[in-house]
N, C-alpha and C positions, 0 to 999 in steps of 0.2 A: 703767262709762261708759254703756252702753245703758240701764241702769235710771235713772240721773240724767237722761238725755235724755228718757225717757218721762215722768218727773215734771214736767220743765220744760214739755213739750208739754201735759200735762193742766192745768197751772196757766194756760198761755196760753189754752186753750180755755175754762176756767172764767172767766177774766177777761173774755174776749170776750162770753160769754153774760151775765155780770152787767151788762156795759155796755149791752147791748140789752134785757135782760129783768129787771133788778134791781128796778125799780119795780113791775112786775107781780107778782114774787115776794112783795114786802112786802104787797101788797093781796090777792092771790088764792092765794098759795102755789104749790106745785109743779104742781098740776093746771092752774092758770090759765096758768102758763108753757108747759106742754105744748100746751094748746089754742091759745095765741097763736102758738107756733112752727109748728103744723100749718097754721094760716091763712096765715102768712107764706110757708111752703114752697109751698103750692098757688098763691099769687099769683105767686111767683117762677117756678114751672114754666110758667105760662100767659102770662108777659110776653114778647112777641116780641123785645124788645131783649135780654132775658136769654138767650133761646134762641139768638139770633144770636151773642151774646158767647160762649156755651158752645161753639157750633160753631167759632168762630174759635179759641178756646183749644185745642180738640181738634186742629184743623189745625196750629196752631203746635207742639203737643206732638209730632205725627207728624213734622213737618219737623225738629224738634230731635232726635227719635230717629233719623231718617235721617242727619242730620249726624253724630251721635255714632257711628253705625254706620260711616259713611265714615271718620271719624277713627280708629276702632278698626282698620278694615281697613288704613288707611294706616300706622298704627303697626306692625301685624303685618308689612306689606310691608317697612317700614324695618328691622324687627328681623331679617328673614330675610336672611342674608348672600348677596350675589351671587357666583356662581361666578367663579373667576379666568379672565381672558382667557388663552388658550394662548400659549406662546412661539412666535412665527412665524418660520420659516426661509425663506430665499430658495428659489425653485423649483429643483429639481434637473434636470428634464428638459424642462419646458415654460416658456413665458413667464409664465404665471400659476399661482398655487396659491391654494386657499381652505382655511383651517384646516390647512395643510400637505398638502393632498390635491390631486393633479394628474390630469388626463386620462390614462387608461391604468393607474392604480393598481388593485391587487386589492382587492375588497371586504373580504376577511379582514384586510388591512393597515389599511384605514380603520377598521373596527370594533374592531380591537385598540387603536387610538389613541383613538377617541371613544366607544366603547361601542355599545349596542344603539340602533336607531332608535326614534323616537317614533311615526312614521306612515309608511305607504307608500300612495300613491294614484296612479291612472293619469294620465299626462300626454299632451300632444298628439303625442308621438313614439311612442306605443304601448308605452311602458315606464313604470315607476313613478318618481315623485319620492319618494325616501326621505329623510325629514326627521330631522335630528339637532339637539337643543338641550337646554338645562337650564332648563325653565320659560321658554322662548323667549330665554334668554341664549345667546350663542355659536351662533346659529341659521344653519344652512346646509342645502342640499338636494343630493342626489346621484342621478343616473340611472345605472343599471348596464345593460350590454348582456347578451346571452345568455351570455357567458363570465364574468359577474360581475366585469367590469372597469369602471372609471369612464368613462362616455361623456358625462356632463353634470354641470355644477356651477352652483350659484347661491347667493348670499348678499346680504342687504341690511344686514349688520353688518360691523364693521371687522375682517375676518378675511382680508383680501387681501394677498398679496405678489406682486411682479412684478419681473422682470429689467429692466423699463423704468422702474422707480421710480414707477409709478402706485400711488396709495393712495386712501383715501376722503377725503383732504384735497386731492387733485388737482382742478383746475378743468377744465371742458370745453375751454377754450382750450389748457391745457397738455397734455391728452390728445391733441388734434388736432395739436399741434406735435411730439409725441413719436412717435406711431404713423403708419403709412402711411395713405394716403387711405382713408376709410371706404367701405364698399360703398354703392352707390346703389340696388341691386336684388339680388334673390336668385332664382335660377332653380329652378323645379320642373317637371321634364319639359321641355315645349316652351314653357312660359310664364315670362316674366320678371315678378316681382312687385316693384313699386317700393316702396322703403322710405320711411317718413315722414321729412321733413326739418323737424321742428318743434323741434329742439334739445333734445328730451327724452332722446334716446339716439342712439348711433352703433353700427353693427355693423362689425366688422373680420374679415378672414380672416387668422388668425395660427396658425402651426404646423398648418395644415390643420384648425383649429378655428374655429367661428363665435363670435366674442367680442362680446357686446353689453354696452356700458357705459352705464348709466343715470345721468342727472344730476338734481339737485334744484334746480328753479328758485327755490325759497324759501330755499335755503341757498347762495346765490352760485354756482349752477350747478356745485357740486362733485359728485364721484362719490358716488352713493347706493346703487348696487347693480351687480352684474355677473353675467351668465349666460354660461357657456362650453359649447358643444355641439360634439362631435366631428363632423368632416366626414361620417363614415359614418352617424352617427345622424341628422344633418340630411337626408341624402339618402334615408333611409328614409321620410321624410315627403313624400308624393308631391305634396301640394297645400299652399297657404298655410294653409288651415283644415283641421283634422283631421276624419276621419269621425266623426260623432256616435255616442255609445253611452251607455247608462245608467252604465257604469263611468267614462267620461270626464266626464260631467256631475257625478257625485259627486266625482271627483278635482278638477275645477276649483273646486267649492264648498269642499272642505276646504283646498285650497291657498290660496285667497283668504283664508280664515279664519286660517290659520297666518301668512301674509304680513302681515296686519293686526296680529296680536299681536306679531310680531317688530318691526314698525315702532313700535308703542306702547312696547315695552321700550326701544327706542333713545332715546325721548323721556322716559324715566323714569316711564311710566304703568303701571298695573296691567293684567294681561291680561284679556281678555274671555272669558266662558264661552260655549260653544256652545249655542244655543237651538233645540233640535230641534222644539219646538212651533211655532216661527216659520218653520221652513224651507219648509213648503208654501206659506205666504203669499208668500214671496220667489220661490219657483219659479213660482207661478201668475202673478205679474206679469211675470216674464221670458218665460213661455210666451205670455202675452197680447200682449206687445210683438212677439215673434217671429212669431206667427200673423197679426197684424194690421198688421205693418210700421210701427210707430211707436216713438217713444223719448221717454218723458215720465214724470214722477212721478205725473201725473194720468191715470188710464186713460180709456177711451172712454166709460165710464159716469159720468165726472166724479168718481170716487172718489180721494181722496188716499191716501198711504201709511197715514195714521192711520185713515182710514175702513176700509181693507182689513184692518188689524190688528184693529179693533173688530169687524168683521163675522166674523172668524175667532176671536172670543172670546180675543184676546190682551190680557192686562192689562198696562198700563204707566203709569208716571208721566212718562216722557220717552222720545221715540223719534226716529229719523232714518233716512234712506234715501240710499244711493248707487247710481247706475246707471252701467253701462259697456256698450258694444256695439262689435263689430267687431274687438276685439283677439284675436290668435290663441291667447292663453293667459291664465291668471290672473296671471302675472308681469307681462305687458305691461299688463293691465287695472289691476292694483294700482299700478304705477309711474305710470300716467297719472292715476289718482285722486289720488295724492299730490302731483301737480303742479297740480291744480285746487283752488283755495283752499277753496271751500265743501265739497268732498268730503274734503279733507285735514282740515278742522275736525271733521267727523264721526269720521274715523278716530282723531284725537287728542283727542277730547272726554273730559275727565277724568271726567265724571259717568256716562258709559255703562258698563254692566255686562255686557251680553250681545250676541251677534251671531249671525245666521243668514244664510246665503248660498244663493241659488237661481239656477240656470243653466238656460237653454234654448237650443236651436239653431234658427236661422231659415233664410232662403234662402241658398243656397251654403254652408251649414253654419256661418254666422257665429254665434258665441256672444253671448248677451245675459246680463248679470250684474246681479243685484240683491242689494245688501247691506242688511239691516234691522238697525238698532241699537236697543237699548232699555235702560231702567232700570225695574225693577219697583217 
């Protein structure tokens, strides 16, 4: 078959050449044809319309190659079987469990059930968020205390069971009708910190645990995530905002990256890669906002996110930026971004391939978060 195909191609080429140069061959022979072809080629090379046409063809070929690559990646994702969702049991000791894990469980018991963690990074409570997932499927995070017992839990995937019947299908209205009155403030030392009443989340004190239930405004205000922090761990945090450190900065960055990928998996999208070369660009903008007390995609020099990326020699075909400020953790920042339509669109944009997160701390230790998305 390849040989027959080659013969057909040669015949087509010969037929095309005879159509254009047959008469020249009859009068001037082979040399005459070659001279005329050279003249034609030189004229074609110098013709502006032809040059523009060739450039357009090159661009279209590159776009086609990109689409073919995306289709290939999509097919590879479809071919990879998703891990099974675990069989979830009712909580045994507490009101809530995540992936059958409850506050007070031993770390050894957790990892006997779910395996080794994917990452551990510092959180605002001075301990690590230990992350468990299978390529961001069945994603949840655990905070362990000094005794290696579960002191904190979080998930934004359907891994929740509750003695109150609350699930990820529950609405905010049904949660409020089921549970006691939510907290309006949380005390840290002698200071009462008022909790936001923007209908994006409610915090409850249940079983001496601080249970924060987040809602998705774009999914009929249904439960979209839950965080459970033991009373002892919450009281270790002396102020609303944690004391800044390089370890905490890096922890917030990786946590926001992981949360973004877990949300994308929820919506059937591919996970993003970590773009280390872009991290400093994101950090610099967060630091600039923190130092100069402003909050904008355009910095004080008039530069856009795309200008800043270009200045740092970051190559991209497509890019986007999300900003957040004032939230006490990456969890609260992420859930807020998901409830803001423009930011949500960036998080769930099919075409994006990579992400870097940069965090800085401003006055009163308030974090500033910058997410930079791109497609190379």
